[in-house]
C-alpha positions in Angstrom: 57.7 -74.2 -41.7 54.3 -75.7 -41.9 50.9 -74.8 -39.8 50.6 -77.5 -37.0 48.4 -80.5 -38.3 46.3 -82.7 -36.3 47.3 -85.7 -35.4 44.3 -88.1 -36.2 45.1 -89.7 -33.4 46.2 -87.2 -30.4 49.7 -85.5 -31.2 50.4 -85.8 -27.3 50.6 -89.9 -27.6 54.1 -89.2 -29.2 57.4 -88.7 -26.7 60.8 -88.2 -26.4 60.4 -89.2 -30.5 60.5 -92.7 -29.9 56.6 -93.9 -31.0 54.4 -92.3 -33.5 51.0 -93.0 -31.8 51.0 -96.0 -29.4 49.7 -99.2 -30.3 49.5 -102.7 -29.6 49.0 -105.9 -31.4 46.8 -108.6 -30.9 46.7 -111.6 -33.3 45.6 -110.0 -36.9 43.9 -106.9 -35.1 45.2 -104.1 -34.6 44.4 -101.6 -31.9 45.1 -97.7 -31.3 45.9 -96.8 -28.0 44.1 -93.3 -28.1 40.5 -94.2 -29.9 39.4 -90.5 -29.7 41.4 -87.6 -30.0 42.6 -85.3 -27.3 40.4 -82.2 -27.5 43.0 -80.2 -25.5 45.7 -80.6 -28.0 43.5 -80.5 -30.9 42.5 -76.7 -30.0 46.3 -76.1 -29.7 46.8 -77.4 -33.3 43.8 -75.3 -35.0 45.6 -72.2 -33.0 48.9 -73.2 -34.2 51.5 -71.0 -36.2 53.7 -71.5 -39.0 53.9 -72.4 -42.6 51.8 -75.5 -44.4 54.8 -77.6 -46.4 52.7 -79.0 -48.8 48.9 -78.6 -49.9 46.3 -81.3 -50.5 45.6 -80.0 -54.2 49.1 -80.1 -55.0 48.7 -83.5 -55.6 47.1 -83.2 -58.9 48.2 -84.5 -62.4 47.9 -83.3 -65.7 50.0 -82.8 -68.9 50.7 -80.7 -71.7 51.7 -83.1 -74.9 50.7 -83.4 -77.9 51.5 -79.8 -78.9 55.0 -81.4 -79.3 55.9 -79.8 -76.5 58.3 -82.0 -73.8 59.0 -81.7 -70.1 62.6 -80.3 -70.3 64.9 -80.5 -67.6 66.5 -76.9 -67.3 70.0 -78.2 -65.8 71.0 -81.6 -65.5 74.4 -81.2 -64.9 75.5 -77.9 -62.4 78.7 -77.2 -60.7 79.2 -76.9 -57.3 81.2 -74.0 -55.9 84.4 -76.6 -55.4 84.1 -76.5 -59.3 82.9 -80.7 -58.9 79.8 -81.8 -61.3 77.0 -83.1 -59.9 73.4 -83.7 -61.2 70.8 -80.8 -60.4 67.7 -82.0 -58.4 65.4 -81.3 -61.3 67.4 -84.2 -62.7 67.2 -86.5 -59.8 63.1 -85.2 -59.3 62.5 -86.3 -62.7 64.3 -89.7 -62.5 61.5 -90.3 -59.5 58.8 -89.6 -61.9 60.1 -91.6 -64.7 59.9 -94.6 -62.0 56.1 -94.1 -60.8 55.2 -93.7 -64.3 56.8 -96.5 -65.7 55.1 -98.5 -62.7 51.5 -97.3 -63.8 52.6 -98.1 -67.4 53.0 -101.8 -66.3 49.6 -101.3 -64.4 47.9 -99.9 -67.4 49.4 -102.3 -70.0 47.7 -105.6 -68.1 44.5 -104.0 -67.5 42.6 -101.0 -69.2 41.8 -99.5 -66.8 43.4 -98.7 -63.4 42.6 -102.3 -61.9 41.4 -101.3 -58.1 41.1 -104.4 -56.3 38.7 -104.9 -54.1 39.2 -105.5 -50.5 40.6 -108.5 -48.9 38.5 -109.6 -46.0 41.1 -110.2 -43.4 39.0 -111.4 -39.9 39.2 -109.1 -37.2 40.4 -106.1 -39.7 37.3 -105.3 -41.3 35.6 -103.1 -39.0 39.2 -101.4 -38.2 39.9 -100.5 -41.5 36.2 -98.6 -41.7 37.0 -96.8 -38.4 40.5 -95.5 -40.1 38.9 -94.4 -43.1 36.1 -92.9 -41.1 38.8 -91.0 -39.3 40.4 -89.8 -42.6 37.5 -88.9 -43.5 37.0 -86.4 -40.7 40.4 -84.8 -40.6 40.2 -84.0 -44.4 37.0 -82.4 -44.3 38.1 -80.2 -41.2 41.3 -79.1 -42.4 41.1 -79.3 -46.5 37.5 -78.5 -46.8 37.2 -77.5 -50.3 39.2 -80.8 -51.1 36.8 -82.8 -49.7 34.1 -82.1 -50.9 35.8 -82.6 -54.2 36.9 -85.9 -53.4 33.0 -86.9 -52.7 32.9 -87.1 -56.8 35.4 -89.8 -56.6 34.8 -93.4 -56.2 34.4 -94.9 -52.5 37.6 -97.0 -53.4 39.5 -93.9 -55.1 38.1 -91.9 -52.1 39.6 -93.4 -49.4 42.8 -93.5 -51.1 43.1 -90.4 -50.9 42.0 -90.2 -47.3 44.9 -92.4 -46.4 47.3 -90.6 -47.8 46.6 -87.2 -46.8 46.9 -88.2 -43.5 49.9 -90.2 -43.5 51.1 -87.0 -45.0 49.6 -84.8 -42.0 51.1 -87.2 -39.6 54.6 -87.0 -41.1 54.7 -83.3 -41.4 53.7 -83.0 -37.5 56.9 -84.9 -36.5 58.7 -81.6 -37.5 56.2 -79.3 -36.7 54.1 -80.3 -34.5 53.3 -80.2 -30.7 56.6 -83.0 -30.1 58.6 -81.1 -32.5 61.2 -80.5 -30.0 62.0 -84.6 -29.2 62.0 -85.3 -32.7 65.6 -86.0 -33.9 67.1 -87.8 -37.7 67.2 -90.8 -35.6 63.6 -90.7 -35.3 62.9 -89.8 -38.3 64.7 -93.4 -39.8 62.1 -94.8 -37.2 59.1 -93.4 -39.5 60.7 -94.3 -42.4 61.3 -97.6 -41.4 58.2 -98.1 -40.3 57.0 -96.9 -44.0 58.8 -99.3 -45.6 56.8 -102.2 -43.2 53.4 -100.3 -44.6 54.8 -101.1 -48.1 55.3 -104.5 -47.4 51.7 -105.2 -45.5 52.9 -104.9 -41.9 51.2 -101.9 -40.7 51.8 -100.7 -36.9 48.3 -99.1 -36.0 45.1 -99.0 -38.1 46.0 -95.6 -40.2 48.8 -97.5 -41.1 46.9 -99.8 -41.8 44.8 -97.7 -44.1 47.7 -96.2 -46.4 48.6 -100.3 -46.9 45.7 -101.7 -47.9 45.8 -98.5 -50.3 49.5 -99.4 -51.4 48.5 -102.4 -52.3 45.4 -101.5 -54.6 46.8 -98.8 -56.4 50.4 -98.2 -58.4 51.8 -96.4 -56.1 55.9 -95.9 -55.6 57.2 -96.0 -51.9 60.4 -93.3 -53.2 58.2 -90.2 -53.0 57.1 -91.2 -49.3 60.5 -91.8 -48.6 61.7 -87.9 -49.9 58.9 -86.5 -48.1 60.7 -88.1 -44.9 63.5 -86.5 -46.3 62.2 -83.2 -46.6 61.6 -83.6 -42.5 65.7 -84.5 -42.4 66.0 -81.1 -43.9 64.2 -78.7 -42.2 66.2 -80.2 -39.1 69.9 -79.4 -40.4 68.8 -76.4 -42.6 67.6 -72.7 -42.5 69.4 -71.4 -45.5 69.3 -72.2 -49.2 72.2 -71.4 -51.6 70.4 -71.4 -55.0 66.6 -72.2 -56.3 68.5 -75.5 -57.6 68.5 -76.2 -53.7 65.2 -74.6 -53.3 63.4 -76.9 -55.7 64.9 -80.0 -54.0 63.1 -78.7 -51.1 60.0 -77.8 -52.5 60.2 -81.2 -54.1 60.5 -83.1 -51.0 58.0 -81.3 -48.8 55.3 -80.5 -51.8 56.1 -82.1 -55.0 56.4 -85.6 -54.0 52.1 -85.8 -52.6 51.5 -84.9 -56.3 53.4 -87.9 -57.6 51.8 -90.1 -54.3 48.3 -89.2 -55.4 47.9 -89.2 -59.4 47.9 -93.4 -59.5 44.8 -92.7 -57.3 43.3 -90.2 -59.0 43.6 -91.4 -62.6 44.3 -90.4 -65.9 41.1 -89.2 -68.1 41.0 -92.5 -70.4 40.0 -90.3 -73.4 44.1 -88.8 -72.6 46.7 -88.8 -75.3 49.5 -87.2 -72.8 51.9 -89.4 -71.7 52.1 -90.9 -68.6 55.9 -88.8 -67.9 54.0 -85.5 -69.0 50.7 -86.3 -66.4 53.2 -86.2 -63.5 55.7 -83.6 -64.5 52.3 -81.4 -64.1 51.5 -82.8 -61.1 55.1 -82.0 -59.5 54.5 -78.8 -61.4 51.8 -77.7 -58.9 53.4 -79.0 -56.0 56.4 -76.9 -56.4 54.2 -74.0 -57.5 52.4 -74.2 -54.3 54.7 -74.6 -52.0 56.7 -71.7 -53.5 53.9 -69.5 -52.8 54.1 -70.9 -48.9 57.3 -69.6 -49.0 57.0 -66.3 -50.3 53.7 -65.7 -48.3 55.3 -66.3 -45.1 58.8 -65.0 -45.6 58.2 -62.8 -41.9 56.5 -65.8 -40.2 59.6 -68.0 -40.7 62.3 -64.9 -40.3 60.6 -64.9 -36.9 61.9 -68.6 -36.7 65.8 -67.2 -37.6 64.8 -69.3 -41.1 64.6 -68.0 -44.7 63.3 -69.8 -47.7 64.8 -67.8 -50.4 67.6 -68.6 -52.5 70.5 -66.6 -51.2 72.0 -66.2 -54.5 69.4 -64.3 -55.8 69.0 -62.0 -52.9 72.7 -61.3 -52.9 72.0 -60.4 -57.0 69.1 -58.2 -55.7 71.4 -56.5 -53.1 69.6 -58.1 -50.1 70.6 -59.8 -47.3 69.4 -61.9 -44.4 69.5 -58.7 -42.5 67.3 -56.9 -44.4 64.5 -59.6 -44.3 64.9 -60.0 -40.4 64.3 -55.7 -40.1 61.0 -56.3 -42.0 62.3 -53.4 -44.6 59.5 -53.5 -47.8 61.9 -51.3 -50.8 62.0 -51.2 -54.2 65.0 -53.3 -54.4 62.5 -56.0 -52.5 59.3 -55.6 -54.7 62.1 -56.0 -57.3 63.0 -59.6 -56.1 59.4 -60.5 -54.8 58.0 -59.9 -58.5 60.8 -62.4 -60.0 59.7 -64.6 -57.6 56.1 -64.3 -57.9 56.9 -64.4 -61.9 58.4 -67.9 -60.8 55.5 -69.5 -59.0 53.0 -68.7 -61.8 55.3 -70.1 -64.3 55.1 -73.6 -62.3 50.9 -72.9 -62.2 50.8 -72.3 -65.6 52.3 -75.2 -65.8 50.5 -77.9 -64.0 47.1 -75.8 -65.2 47.4 -76.6 -68.6 47.3 -80.3 -67.9 44.6 -80.7 -65.3 42.2 -82.1 -68.0 44.1 -85.2 -68.9 42.8 -86.3 -65.1 39.8 -88.4 -64.6 37.0 -86.2 -64.6 36.0 -86.7 -60.9 39.3 -85.5 -59.9 39.8 -82.2 -61.5 37.8 -80.2 -59.2 39.3 -80.3 -56.3 42.7 -79.8 -58.2 41.5 -76.8 -59.9 40.1 -75.5 -57.2 43.2 -75.7 -55.1 45.3 -74.3 -58.3 43.1 -71.1 -58.3 42.6 -70.4 -54.7 46.2 -70.8 -53.8 48.1 -68.8 -57.4 45.6 -65.6 -56.0 47.5 -65.7 -53.0 50.3 -64.3 -55.2 47.9 -61.2 -56.2 47.4 -60.9 -52.7 50.9 -60.5 -52.0 51.2 -57.8 -54.6 48.1 -56.3 -53.4 50.0 -55.8 -49.9 52.6 -53.9 -51.7 54.9 -56.9 -51.5 54.6 -56.5 -47.6 55.0 -60.2 -46.5 56.8 -59.2 -43.3 54.0 -58.0 -41.2 51.0 -58.5 -43.6 49.5 -61.8 -44.2 48.4 -62.8 -47.8 44.9 -64.7 -47.9 42.2 -64.8 -50.1 38.9 -63.8 -48.6 35.9 -66.2 -48.3 34.2 -64.3 -50.8 37.2 -64.2 -53.6 36.9 -68.5 -52.8 33.3 -68.5 -53.4 33.9 -66.7 -56.5 36.5 -69.2 -57.3 34.9 -72.7 -56.7 32.2 -72.6 -59.5 34.7 -70.8 -61.9 37.1 -74.5 -61.0 34.2 -76.4 -61.4 33.2 -74.9 -65.3 36.7 -75.8 -66.1 36.6 -79.4 -64.6 34.1 -79.8 -67.1 36.1 -79.2 -69.8 37.3 -82.7 -71.0 40.5 -83.5 -72.9 41.1 -82.1 -76.3 45.1 -83.2 -76.2 45.8 -85.3 -79.3 
């Protein structure tokens, strides 16, 4: 359910799901075994299909408090088919939001602004770290051009940190959707999570891990969203249907909303913002959910050809539709009515996110707004295609993208007005 993504170090280095980039250590130095990208694999990846799980414009932030409005969990407790009561996905996700917000607030109490520590020189590693950041920069520039341009407005420390997180997310996504996905097992994902724990403990396996390890040591980033993204990969290995929106919401959080929670500590909150930290993360989460819902609606036909349906089964049934209708690719009045409701839901999440983007630090607003505006326009294109997302791929043309960029930039200059 994602585009084939570039392994910064060749994806062909993964074999049988037993190792993620073969690397060796020598003393304090970390060496990567494939000093250059494999061009053959790179070309295959460029041609790859699939649907992107996450958009790096979704690691944004924003808030909308101050008007008396608070984030609400629509349903904290839900009933299972057996009649048992359980916590809703939104409640579970909100607990992660609170945890990350608390981590940021603890650091903000110790300093007036986010304290970005300077690199601690370690003999033999500085050159490797510089090379790792260069690689991360190259990938972001090639595969997220608009966002990369926006990162250049950030301070060097924040810019490098965002690139490091970007690459980790791509590498994680590639495990279940890349050229070697057929070799990936749940056990392989368990090993990837163990490796993540080592990264957060300051024990990187290769130089790209080292870039992330330095990042999480300098910024108040919680490990849970990273773990949750890996859980989203596990879900894709075992699940191809979603009973209701509660299940789909959790999946969207795992594979896209997590990026927002990872990245807001890097992007920073505007010093003049009066919004609560929790509300900033809620808006970050909202854009991640909105982007992923848009991915799902755009790629219905593509996913169906892979035997997957990322749409709430109960809502399909209520509309008088079934998986068979989707596999047949029939655009009927029932389908149009169903799609209108799904698009309306996605737009509500976009609206929730946009209201608070001005709460981000000034240098972070433009790439976030550009991503938001461009992704939201995909929904317009689905409508323009008469809701035929079976055989027509909705995309935003280059002229429309060029128009969106200055609009996003103008909006990014509007300071926070929340009081």
